[in-house]
C-alpha positions in Angstrom: 102.9 177.8 -140.8 104.9 180.3 -142.7 104.3 184.0 -142.3 103.2 186.1 -145.2 106.8 187.6 -145.5 108.3 184.1 -145.8 105.7 183.3 -148.5 106.5 186.4 -150.4 110.3 185.6 -150.2 109.7 182.1 -151.5 107.5 183.3 -154.3 110.1 185.9 -155.3 112.8 183.2 -155.3 110.8 180.9 -157.5 109.9 183.8 -159.9 113.6 184.7 -160.1 114.6 181.1 -160.8 112.0 180.7 -163.6 113.0 184.0 -165.1 116.6 183.0 -165.2 115.8 179.7 -166.7 113.5 181.3 -169.3 116.0 183.8 -170.4 118.9 181.4 -170.7 117.1 179.2 -173.2 114.5 180.8 -175.4 112.4 177.7 -175.9 111.7 174.4 -174.3 113.5 172.8 -177.2 116.5 174.9 -176.4 116.2 174.0 -172.7 116.2 170.3 -173.7 119.3 170.8 -175.8 121.0 172.5 -172.9 120.1 169.6 -170.6 121.3 167.1 -173.2 124.6 168.9 -173.6 125.1 169.0 -169.8 124.3 165.2 -169.7 127.0 164.6 -172.3 129.6 166.4 -170.2 128.6 164.3 -167.2 128.8 161.1 -169.2 132.2 162.0 -170.6 133.5 162.9 -167.1 132.3 159.5 -165.8 134.1 157.6 -168.6 137.5 159.2 -167.7 
């Protein structure tokens, strides 16, 4: 079982991840557009 310090570190990392994701796209719609845009780049790279 994880110690309380390990749990705190994991919670801080998840909070940081969600904060960064939330500030990079203001809305879920914006996040969807970002994901779609990244998918298009991957698709284009696979075609070449």
